[in-house]
Residue, then its C-alpha position, 0 to 999 in steps of 0.5 A: m485514512k488510506l489502508c493497505a488492502v492486503l489482509n493483516c498488513g496494517n500499513s496505512t496513512y496513520h502509520l506514515q503520519k506517526w512516522m513523520g512525527d518521529w525524530c530523525p537522529i541523522h538530520q536532527c529534525n522530525y522525519g516529515t520536515s523539509r530538512c529530512v530527506c529520509d525515505p518513508p518506511f513504505k508508500l501506498f499506491p492506489f489500485p489501477t482505475e477501471r477506466k484506464n486499466p481494467k485488466g491491471r485492476q482485476e489482476w491486483i484484485n485477484l492477487i490480493n484474493r480477499t472476500d467481502p466479510e458481509t456478502g462472502e463475495c469477491w472483495a472490490p477496492k474502494s477509492h481509499s484502498r491502497v497497496c503498500s510498497k512492501h508488496f511490490p518486488d521493486g518497492r513500487p509498481t513498475h513496467e517490469n513488475a506492475n503487480p503486487i506479489n510479495n507477502l500477500i498472505l500475512e499471518p495475523 
């Protein structure tokens, strides 16, 4: 399962799959079917890779500002770590707004 890396966000592939199973009253089908063209409530974006964009990756890590609960050191994203569209000004990483900056500190 892929999770949003922002603490207390809770958006994940589980929630997207659950949404896809819900009924779309507009198109009279489930959201995840080809007949329904409704946008999902959020999308998940992977961290920039160390190889292609190390500076961008480090910026995301710094902005998310997490610590590893076991070691107390700076948290490092794993291959399944994602950031959801709710944290980007344009709803996704763009050339103008490449970094997640919205709602990075969410109350539990």
